[in-house]
C-alpha positions in Angstrom: 116.7 86.8 77.5 113.3 85.7 79.0 112.7 85.8 82.4 112.8 82.5 85.0 109.9 81.0 86.2 111.4 81.2 89.7 112.3 85.4 89.0 108.6 86.0 87.8 108.0 84.3 91.0 110.3 86.8 93.0 108.9 89.7 91.2 105.1 88.9 91.2 105.9 88.7 95.1 107.6 92.1 95.3 104.2 93.6 93.5 102.3 92.0 96.1 104.3 93.0 98.5 104.5 96.8 96.9 100.0 96.6 97.0 100.1 95.4 100.8 101.9 98.9 101.1 100.1 101.3 99.3 97.0 102.4 101.2 95.1 103.7 98.2 95.8 100.6 95.7 95.3 98.0 98.2 91.7 98.2 98.9 91.0 98.8 94.7 93.0 95.3 94.6 91.1 93.7 97.1 87.7 94.6 95.7 88.5 94.0 91.9 90.2 90.6 92.5 87.8 89.2 95.1 90.5 88.3 97.0 90.6 88.7 101.4 93.4 90.0 103.2 93.7 86.2 104.2 94.1 84.9 100.7 97.7 87.8 100.7 98.8 85.3 102.9 97.4 81.7 102.0 98.1 81.8 98.5 100.8 84.0 97.7 102.8 81.3 96.8 100.2 79.9 94.0 101.6 81.4 90.2 97.7 81.7 89.6 97.4 84.1 92.1 100.6 85.8 91.4 99.4 85.9 88.4 96.3 88.2 88.9 98.7 90.7 90.8 100.5 91.3 87.8 97.4 91.5 85.7 96.2 93.5 88.5 99.5 95.9 88.2 99.6 96.0 84.4 96.1 97.3 84.5 97.4 101.1 84.7 100.6 102.0 83.5 101.4 104.3 85.5 100.9 101.6 88.4 103.3 99.7 86.6 105.6 102.7 86.1 105.3 103.5 90.4 105.9 100.2 91.0 109.0 99.4 88.8 110.8 103.0 89.7 110.6 102.3 93.3 112.5 98.9 92.8 114.2 99.7 89.7 113.3 97.0 87.8 112.7 97.3 83.5 109.3 98.8 82.9 108.5 95.5 81.0 109.7 93.4 83.6 106.0 92.3 85.1 104.6 91.6 82.0 107.6 89.6 81.0 106.9 87.8 84.6 103.3 87.5 83.8 103.6 85.6 80.4 106.2 83.3 82.3 103.6 82.3 84.8 100.8 81.8 82.3 103.4 79.2 81.0 104.4 81.5 78.0 101.0 81.9 76.3 99.6 85.5 76.1 96.5 86.7 77.2 93.8 87.6 75.3 90.7 88.9 76.7 88.3 88.8 73.5 
């Protein structure tokens, strides 16, 4: 069963909240994305921004595991949410 758009956004917001609460990882996210703390508040409702949150999380398997374990969600759910937020297309980096 595919994740709904609403569920994908909700999960991405949970990831954002998890990042904000992570003193070590939040500065890495802000540095990697160029986002500011104001952006976190102002852009949290934008699917594109939420996609970047999920992209960042999925850069490191240990971050995915830590988030999923802390929130009792399956390890593949962030990837499903990312795909849903991108309109169902997979992201190709080449």
